[in-house]
C-alpha positions in Angstrom: 64.7 57.9 -17.9 63.5 55.3 -15.4 63.4 51.8 -16.3 61.3 49.1 -14.8 57.8 48.8 -13.6 56.3 51.6 -11.6 53.1 51.4 -9.7 51.4 52.9 -6.7 51.4 51.5 -3.3 47.6 51.1 -3.5 48.0 48.9 -6.6 50.6 46.8 -4.8 48.4 46.3 -1.8 45.4 45.3 -4.0 47.6 42.9 -6.0 48.7 41.3 -2.7 45.1 41.0 -1.5 44.1 39.4 -4.8 47.0 36.9 -4.5 46.0 36.0 -0.9 42.3 35.6 -2.0 43.3 33.4 -5.0 45.5 31.2 -2.8 42.7 30.9 -0.2 40.2 29.9 -2.9 42.5 27.2 -4.2 43.2 25.8 -0.7 39.4 25.7 0.0 38.8 23.9 -3.4 41.5 21.4 -2.7 40.1 20.7 0.8 36.6 20.4 -0.5 37.7 18.1 -3.3 39.6 15.9 -0.9 36.7 15.8 1.6 34.3 14.8 -1.2 36.8 12.1 -2.3 37.0 10.7 1.2 33.2 10.7 1.5 32.9 8.8 -1.8 35.5 6.3 -0.6 33.6 5.8 2.7 30.3 5.4 0.9 31.8 2.9 -1.6 33.2 0.9 1.3 29.8 0.9 3.1 28.1 -0.2 -0.1 30.5 -3.0 -0.6 29.9 -4.1 3.0 26.1 -4.1 2.5 26.4 -6.0 -0.7 28.5 -8.6 1.0 26.0 -8.9 3.9 23.0 -9.2 1.5 24.7 -11.8 -0.6 25.8 -13.9 2.4 22.3 -13.8 3.9 20.3 -16.9 3.1 17.0 -15.0 3.1 17.6 -13.7 -0.4 18.2 -17.0 -2.2 16.4 -17.7 -5.4 14.1 -20.2 -3.8 13.1 -17.8 -1.1 12.5 -15.0 -3.7 10.5 -17.5 -5.8 8.3 -18.4 -2.8 7.7 -14.7 -2.0 6.7 -14.1 -5.6 4.4 -17.0 -5.5 2.7 -15.8 -2.3 2.3 -12.4 -3.8 0.6 -13.8 -6.9 -1.7 -15.9 -4.7 -2.6 -12.7 -2.7 -3.2 -10.7 -5.9 -5.4 -13.5 -7.3 -7.7 -13.4 -4.1 -8.3 -9.6 -4.6 -11.5 -8.5 -6.2 -11.6 -5.6 -8.6 -12.3 -2.1 -7.4 -16.0 -2.4 -8.2 -16.5 -5.6 -6.1 -18.9 -3.9 -3.7 -21.0 -2.7 -6.6 -21.1 -6.2 -8.0 -22.1 -7.5 -4.6 -24.9 -4.9 -4.2 -26.2 -5.8 -7.7 -26.2 -9.5 -6.8 -28.1 -9.0 -3.5 -30.6 -6.6 -5.0 -33.2 -4.4 -3.3 -34.3 -7.2 -0.8 -31.1 -6.8 1.2 -29.9 -3.8 3.2 -26.6 -3.1 4.9 -27.0 -3.6 8.6 -23.4 -2.8 9.7 -20.2 -2.1 7.8 -16.6 -1.4 8.4 -13.4 -1.1 6.4 -9.9 -2.1 7.2 -7.9 0.3 5.0 -4.6 -1.2 3.9 -3.5 1.4 1.4 -4.3 -0.1 -2.0 -6.0 -3.3 -0.7 -8.9 -2.4 1.6 -11.0 -5.1 3.2 -14.7 -4.4 3.7 -16.8 -6.2 6.2 -20.5 -5.8 5.5 -23.5 -7.4 7.3 -26.5 -7.5 5.1 -30.1 -8.1 6.4 -32.8 -9.5 4.2 -36.0 -7.4 4.2 -39.1 -9.5 5.0 -37.7 -13.0 4.6 -40.0 -16.0 4.2 -39.5 -19.8 4.2 -40.1 -19.8 0.5 -37.0 -17.6 0.1 -34.7 -20.3 1.4 -33.5 -21.6 -2.0 -32.9 -18.1 -3.3 -31.0 -17.3 -0.1 -28.7 -20.3 -0.6 -28.2 -19.5 -4.3 -27.4 -15.8 -3.4 -24.9 -16.9 -0.7 -23.1 -19.2 -3.1 -23.0 -16.6 -5.9 -21.6 -14.0 -3.4 -18.8 -16.4 -2.4 -18.0 -16.9 -6.1 -17.3 -13.1 -6.5 -13.6 -12.4 -6.7 -12.3 -11.1 -3.4 -15.6 -12.0 -1.5 -16.0 -14.4 1.3 -19.1 -15.1 3.4 -17.8 -15.1 7.0 -21.1 -15.5 8.9 -24.6 -16.6 8.1 -27.5 -16.2 10.6 -31.1 -17.2 10.3 -33.7 -17.0 13.0 -37.2 -18.5 12.9 -40.2 -18.1 15.1 -40.4 -21.4 16.9 -43.7 -20.7 18.7 -46.1 -20.8 15.8 -47.5 -23.8 14.0 -46.1 -22.7 10.7 -42.4 -21.6 10.9 -41.8 -18.0 10.0 -38.4 -16.6 9.2 -37.7 -13.6 11.3 -34.1 -12.7 10.4 -31.7 -13.6 7.7 -28.2 -11.9 8.0 -25.0 -12.6 6.1 -21.7 -11.0 6.8 -19.4 -10.8 3.8 -15.8 -9.8 3.7 -14.6 -8.2 0.5 -11.0 -7.5 -0.2 -10.6 -5.1 -3.2 -8.0 -3.3 -5.2 -8.1 0.4 -5.0 -8.8 3.1 -2.5 -11.2 2.4 0.5 -12.4 5.9 0.8 -15.5 5.1 -1.3 -18.8 5.6 0.5 -20.1 2.5 2.2 -22.9 0.9 0.1 -26.4 1.2 1.4 
């Protein structure tokens, strides 16, 4: 009777290959883990360096941040709501038409520049025109940037030929709204 372990050569060869494969997998895992650890250490050192640079910089002091917040609040307070153009068109009414218009699209804060022309102006409209301009400037986000009035100087009685106002409106919201007519 034979004692001991008996196996075929094929089984010994397969067992040897499995041992080599297991050793290779362990070596790869160890190398990967040590590389990841080194990467984490490098990133932690870089983060600590950046934190030190930011904290040593005077641009991020409390007073500077307070000033930036205050400027942002002032900017936000000067913006009109998204329907500012509709409000302006309702204020001007049917007697005014858009002569020219453009939009300076700054993502969420577009600025519209619109030139309105009064249809068939008369001298008697003067008080209404002044009232309309002051009400337009009172709208949130609106600012009258130009006012033009031309009269016919040749006649005995003055006639108003042209009344144009250019109004800049800075609004909240997307600028891809159709230009009002």
